[in-house]
N, C-alpha and C positions, 0 to 999 in steps of 0.2 A: 483434572475437564468433567464436566456428566455427561454421560452418554443420551439423558434423557433430554437435553437442546445440542446432542452434535447436529443432526439436520441443518434445525435453525443457522445455525455456525457456519456451519460450512454452506449454507444456501447465501448466508450476508459475506462473505468469504469469494465466493463464485461475483455478487451482484458488484462489488468492490474492485475484485480483481479485471469484471471485461467493461468499467467504468475505465478504469486508468486501461486498456487494453488499447479502447475507442479514443482517448484523449491525445494519446500515441497518434495512432494509427490518420486521427484527424491531421497530425501532424506532418503526419510523414506523407502523406496525400494534400501537402500546401505546398511541397518538394521542395521541404529540407533535407539539404545529406542528412540519412540516421542515424549519424554518430552528430554529427550536430544536437540531435534530437533530444538522443540518450545524455548527451553532456549538460547540458542545461535542463533537461528534469533533475540532473544530478544535485547540480548545481543551487539549483532552488531548491531541492531536498536540506542538503545544508546550511538551510534559512530556517527551517522549521524543526520546533521540535515537538514531538508525543507527551502527553505527561504521563505522571502514569496509571497517574484513575482513568485517564484514556485510554491506558493501553488495556489495563484488566476490565474497562468496559465492553472493549473491542472481543481482545478473549477467553477473557475470563480466565483471566491467571498475569501474576506481576512475569513483568518485565525480566526477563534473562539478564543478570549481570555486565557488563562489559568489561571486558580488558584494554587499560589504556599501555 
């Protein structure tokens, strides 16, 4: 990872993280049980996949291999 774009990458990460946290907070404010909110998000995440090209664009590197 190049240090010259590190600040930009950190900023992008923070924006995505804050956006995700705002979505979670909105669900929690709706009166849903916290564990149900987290489980629903996990289930939704299982139905989506991030392509390697998307991962490269976001993180600037190849996705680590996962163990099966």
